[in-house]
C-alpha positions as CSV (number, residue, x, y, z in Angstrom):
1,M,-0.1,-0.3,0.0
2,T,1.4,3.4,-1.1
3,R,1.2,5.9,2.0
4,P,4.0,8.7,2.6
5,V,6.5,8.1,5.2
6,T,7.1,11.7,6.8
7,L,9.9,12.2,9.8
8,F,8.5,13.7,13.3
9,T,10.8,16.5,13.7
10,G,10.2,16.6,17.6
11,Q,13.3,15.2,18.3
12,W,14.9,17.0,15.7
13,A,14.0,20.5,17.4
14,D,17.4,21.7,18.4
15,L,18.3,21.6,14.8
16,P,16.8,24.5,12.4
17,F,14.2,23.7,10.6
18,E,15.6,24.3,7.2
19,E,18.2,22.0,8.1
20,V,15.7,19.6,9.3
21,C,14.3,19.9,6.0
22,G,17.7,19.0,4.0
23,L,18.2,16.4,5.6
24,A,15.2,14.5,5.4
25,A,14.8,14.7,1.7
26,E,18.3,13.5,1.2
27,W,17.3,10.2,3.2
28,G,14.5,10.3,0.8
29,Y,11.5,11.0,3.1
30,D,8.1,12.1,1.6
31,G,7.8,15.1,3.8
32,L,7.6,16.0,7.8
33,E,5.4,15.5,10.6
34,I,6.4,19.4,11.8
35,A,6.7,20.0,15.5
36,C,5.4,23.1,17.4
37,S,9.0,23.2,18.8
38,G,12.1,25.3,18.1
39,D,11.6,27.1,15.0
40,H,10.0,24.4,13.2
41,F,6.2,25.6,13.6
42,D,5.2,28.5,15.6
43,V,1.2,28.8,16.2
44,A,0.8,32.5,17.5
45,A,3.3,33.5,14.2
46,A,1.1,31.4,12.1
47,L,-2.1,33.6,13.0
48,E,-0.3,36.7,13.0
49,D,2.1,37.3,10.6
50,S,0.4,36.4,6.8
51,G,3.3,35.1,5.4
52,Y,4.3,32.9,7.8
53,V,2.6,29.7,6.5
54,T,3.5,30.6,2.9
55,R,7.5,30.8,3.7
56,K,7.1,27.2,5.7
57,L,5.4,25.5,2.6
58,E,8.2,27.2,0.0
59,Q,10.7,25.9,2.4
60,L,8.9,22.4,2.2
61,D,8.6,22.8,-1.4
62,K,12.2,23.5,-2.3
63,H,13.1,20.4,-0.8
64,G,10.4,18.1,-2.2
65,L,8.7,17.2,1.3
66,K,5.0,17.7,2.1
67,V,3.7,18.2,5.3
68,W,0.0,16.2,6.4
69,T,0.0,16.8,10.3
70,I,1.5,19.1,12.7
71,S,1.9,18.1,16.5
72,N,1.7,20.4,19.4
73,H,2.6,17.4,22.2
74,L,4.0,19.7,24.7
75,V,1.3,22.5,25.0
76,G,-1.3,19.6,25.0
77,Q,0.6,18.0,28.3
78,A,-0.5,20.8,30.2
79,I,-4.0,21.3,29.8
80,C,-5.4,18.5,32.0
81,D,-1.6,17.9,34.3
82,H,-1.6,18.2,37.8
83,P,0.7,19.2,39.1
84,I,2.0,21.9,36.9
85,D,5.4,22.6,37.9
86,E,9.1,23.2,36.7
87,R,8.6,20.4,34.5
88,H,6.2,22.3,32.0
89,Q,8.1,25.4,32.4
90,A,10.9,23.6,30.8
91,I,8.7,22.6,27.8
92,L,6.1,25.2,27.4
93,P,6.2,28.5,25.2
94,A,6.4,31.8,27.6
95,R,3.2,32.9,26.4
96,V,1.8,29.7,27.7
97,W,3.5,29.7,30.9
98,G,2.8,33.1,32.0
99,N,3.6,33.7,35.7
100,G,3.3,29.8,36.3
101,D,-0.3,29.8,38.3
102,P,-1.2,26.0,37.4
103,E,-4.9,27.2,36.3
104,S,-3.7,29.7,34.5
105,V,-1.3,27.5,32.2
106,R,-3.8,24.9,31.6
107,Q,-6.2,27.9,30.7
108,A,-3.6,29.3,28.4
109,A,-2.5,25.4,27.2
110,A,-6.1,25.5,25.8
111,E,-6.3,28.7,24.2
112,D,-3.3,27.5,22.3
113,M,-4.4,24.1,21.5
114,K,-7.5,25.8,20.0
115,N,-5.3,28.2,18.0
116,T,-3.0,25.2,16.9
117,A,-6.2,23.9,15.1
118,R,-6.7,27.0,13.3
119,A,-2.8,26.8,12.5
120,A,-3.2,24.0,10.9
121,A,-6.2,24.6,9.2
122,A,-4.2,27.6,7.7
123,L,-1.5,25.3,6.7
124,G,-3.5,23.2,4.6
125,V,-3.4,20.1,7.0
126,D,-6.2,18.2,8.8
127,T,-4.9,16.6,11.6
128,V,-3.2,17.7,14.8
129,V,-1.2,15.3,16.8
130,G,-0.6,15.6,20.5
131,F,-1.3,14.7,24.4
132,T,-3.8,15.8,26.7
133,G,-2.0,15.7,30.1
134,S,-4.3,14.0,33.0
135,S,-5.3,15.2,36.2
136,I,-5.0,11.7,37.5
137,W,-2.2,10.5,36.2
138,H,-0.2,10.6,39.6
139,T,-3.0,7.9,41.0
140,V,-1.8,5.4,38.9
141,A,-0.5,3.4,41.6
142,M,-3.3,3.2,43.6
143,F,-2.0,3.9,46.8
144,P,-2.9,5.6,49.0
145,P,-6.6,4.0,47.7
146,V,-8.4,6.0,44.9
147,P,-11.7,6.2,45.3
148,A,-13.5,5.5,42.0
149,S,-15.1,8.9,42.3
150,M,-11.7,10.7,41.9
151,V,-11.2,8.8,39.0
152,E,-14.2,9.5,37.7
153,A,-13.7,13.1,38.0
154,G,-10.6,12.8,36.3
155,Y,-12.3,12.1,33.0
156,R,-14.9,14.5,33.9
157,D,-12.0,17.3,33.5
158,F,-10.7,16.1,30.4
159,A,-14.1,16.4,28.7
160,D,-14.6,19.7,30.3
161,R,-11.5,21.1,29.5
162,W,-11.3,19.1,25.8
163,N,-15.0,19.6,24.4
164,P,-14.4,23.6,24.3
165,I,-11.2,22.9,22.3
166,L,-12.4,19.9,19.8
167,D,-15.3,22.7,18.9
168,V,-12.6,24.8,17.4
169,F,-11.2,21.5,16.0
170,D,-15.0,21.3,14.3
171,E,-15.3,24.3,13.1
172,V,-12.0,24.5,11.2
173,G,-12.3,21.3,9.6
174,V,-9.0,19.9,11.9
175,R,-9.2,16.7,13.8
176,F,-6.9,15.7,17.1
177,A,-5.2,12.2,17.0
178,H,-4.4,11.9,20.6
179,E,-1.2,9.5,21.1
180,V,-1.8,7.2,23.8
181,H,1.0,7.3,26.0
182,P,1.9,7.2,30.2
183,S,1.1,10.2,31.7
184,E,-1.9,10.9,29.6
185,I,-5.7,10.6,30.3
186,A,-5.6,7.5,27.9
187,Y,-2.6,5.6,28.5
188,D,-3.6,2.0,27.4
189,Y,-6.5,-0.2,26.2
190,V,-9.2,0.7,29.3
191,T,-8.4,4.2,29.4
192,T,-8.6,4.7,25.8
193,Q,-12.2,3.4,25.8
194,K,-12.7,5.7,28.7
195,T,-11.5,8.7,27.4
196,L,-13.5,8.2,23.6
197,E,-17.0,7.4,26.3
198,A,-16.3,10.9,28.3
199,I,-16.4,12.9,25.3
200,G,-19.2,10.7,23.5
201,H,-17.0,9.3,20.9
202,R,-16.9,12.7,19.0
203,P,-15.2,12.7,15.5
204,A,-12.8,15.3,16.1
205,F,-11.1,13.4,18.6
206,G,-9.3,10.2,17.5
207,L,-5.8,8.5,18.0
208,N,-2.2,8.7,16.9
209,W,-1.1,5.1,17.0
210,D,2.4,4.7,18.5
211,P,3.3,1.2,19.7
212,S,6.3,1.7,21.7
213,H,4.7,2.7,25.2
214,M,2.0,-0.3,24.5
215,V,4.6,-3.4,24.5
216,W,6.0,-2.6,27.6
217,Q,2.3,-2.5,29.4
218,D,1.7,-5.8,27.6
219,I,-0.7,-4.1,25.2
220,D,-1.3,-5.8,22.2
221,P,-0.8,-2.9,19.4
222,V,-2.1,-5.3,16.6
223,N,-5.4,-5.8,18.2
224,F,-5.3,-2.2,19.5
225,I,-5.5,-1.2,15.4
226,L,-8.3,-3.5,14.7
227,D,-10.4,-2.4,17.9
228,F,-10.0,1.3,17.5
229,S,-10.0,0.9,13.7
230,D,-12.3,4.3,13.2
231,R,-10.0,6.2,15.3
232,I,-6.7,5.6,14.0
233,Y,-6.0,9.5,12.5
234,H,-2.1,9.1,12.4
235,V,0.6,6.6,12.8
236,D,3.9,7.0,14.3
237,C,6.1,4.6,14.4
238,K,8.7,4.2,17.2
239,D,10.1,0.9,19.0
240,T,10.7,-0.9,22.1
241,R,12.8,-3.6,23.3
242,M,12.1,-5.0,26.9
243,R,15.0,-5.9,29.2
244,V,13.0,-7.4,32.2
245,G,13.2,-10.8,33.4
246,D,16.8,-10.6,35.1
247,G,14.9,-10.0,38.5
248,R,16.7,-6.5,38.9
249,R,15.3,-4.4,35.8
250,G,11.6,-3.6,36.4
251,R,8.9,-2.1,33.8
252,L,8.7,1.3,35.5
253,S,12.6,1.7,34.9
254,S,13.4,3.3,38.4
255,H,13.8,6.9,37.0
256,L,16.7,5.8,35.4
257,P,17.7,8.1,31.9
258,W,17.3,6.6,28.6
259,A,19.7,4.2,27.2
260,D,20.9,3.2,31.1
261,L,21.2,-0.6,31.1
262,R,19.5,-0.9,34.1
263,R,16.4,0.0,32.9
264,G,13.4,-2.7,32.3
265,W,13.2,-1.0,28.7
266,D,14.2,1.6,26.4
267,F,13.4,2.8,22.8
268,V,15.4,1.4,20.1
269,S,15.4,2.1,16.4
270,T,12.5,0.7,14.3
271,G,12.5,-2.9,13.9
272,R,15.4,-3.6,16.6
273,G,12.8,-4.1,19.2
274,D,9.6,-6.3,20.4
275,V,6.9,-4.2,18.7
276,P,5.5,-7.3,16.1
277,W,5.8,-4.7,13.0
278,E,4.6,-7.1,10.0
279,D,1.5,-7.9,11.9
280,C,0.8,-4.3,12.9
281,F,0.9,-3.4,8.9
282,R,-0.9,-6.0,8.0
283,A,-3.7,-4.6,10.5
284,L,-3.3,-0.9,9.3
285,N,-4.0,-2.8,5.6
286,S,-7.2,-4.4,7.2
287,I,-8.6,-1.1,8.4
288,G,-7.8,0.6,5.1
289,Y,-5.3,3.2,6.9
290,T,-3.9,5.5,3.9
291,G,-2.7,8.1,6.2
292,P,1.2,9.1,6.9
293,I,3.2,6.7,8.7
294,S,5.5,9.0,10.5
295,I,9.2,7.8,11.9
296,E,9.5,9.3,15.5
297,W,13.3,8.6,16.0
298,E,14.3,8.0,19.8
299,D,17.1,5.4,20.2
300,A,19.7,7.0,22.8
301,G,22.0,4.2,21.7
302,M,22.2,4.8,18.2
303,D,23.5,8.1,15.9
304,R,20.3,9.5,15.0
305,L,21.7,10.9,11.4
306,D,22.3,6.8,10.8
307,G,19.2,5.6,12.4
308,A,16.7,8.0,10.3
309,R,17.8,6.8,7.4
310,E,17.8,3.1,8.4
311,A,14.3,3.3,9.7
312,L,13.1,5.0,6.6
313,G,14.3,1.9,4.6
314,F,12.6,-0.8,7.2
315,I,9.2,1.3,6.9
316,R,9.3,1.3,3.5
317,T,9.7,-2.6,3.2
318,L,6.6,-2.5,5.8
319,N,4.6,-0.3,3.4
320,S,5.2,-2.5,0.8
321,I,3.1,-5.7,2.6
322,T,0.5,-6.3,0.2
323,P,-3.4,-5.4,1.6
324,P,-5.4,-8.3,2.4
325,A,-7.5,-9.9,-0.2
326,T,-11.6,-9.1,-0.4
327,S,-12.2,-12.8,-0.3
328,F,-10.9,-16.1,-0.1
329,D,-11.3,-16.3,-3.7
330,A,-9.5,-13.4,-4.4
331,A,-6.5,-14.5,-2.5
332,F,-5.8,-17.8,-4.6
333,S,-6.6,-16.0,-7.9
334,T,-3.9,-16.1,-10.5
335,T,-5.4,-13.5,-12.9
């Protein structure tokens, strides 16, 4: 199946956008999933400067690249998060952080996400990828004992904060693709169900399928695709390697930094980990997903300049897997 392969620029925000465009084009990518980080895409500038979007599109065109999605994970994280602290200050634009008052930060983040939808529409893309944050992630260990009412309040808080944002997404014809991920309101299979229920399954809110955090939680990424087939709005490819089993390395990874061998799992380059990639792509074919396949490069143990090129070749091979035949007869037809 022919699907464009893009490079997510979030892990490249330390480089100028022009340089990232040049690298991606040199390696053979079809386009970019542009992160609202560094100088890659500025939501405020896109709405305030009439020539900003045009200049971005000209940069892409100069390198033969296209854009199908933008991502605003960092701002999305602050919309529902509790607590809001110095971690957020480190990742948020100054206009969102403001004076650091937690509720003011949440409100500013919500407004910025609305503007992200407007900026995406101006850029000509129909999907924004990102995080939601969560007011109840800090309770995930379930001790001290967490009453059901507290959990339900967390989903109501999510719905109360995100429904007005999604109203704007609807107004401008853009969808939000939430990345199922620890520290978010939807971080596994059951919480994804609860999240969709909380907002009445409204079409403006879907999912960014990224299997990397599913594997270490023992969530089957293949069945996730099949069961949430109508909500897979975008695909990010990142791999994970498990290291548990020796009695010392746990799944929660002990507050250790990436690439520390004492962790129970870590990100690795695409195809070198434990994600069942071939079955995943067969599942994507079976649900008829035709959108971009975005490579999210994150492997602290491998040079990214080599790894991003290697990952592209791997994904191109998976992209060539033949979609399933429509019938048993067709599968064995010689004509």
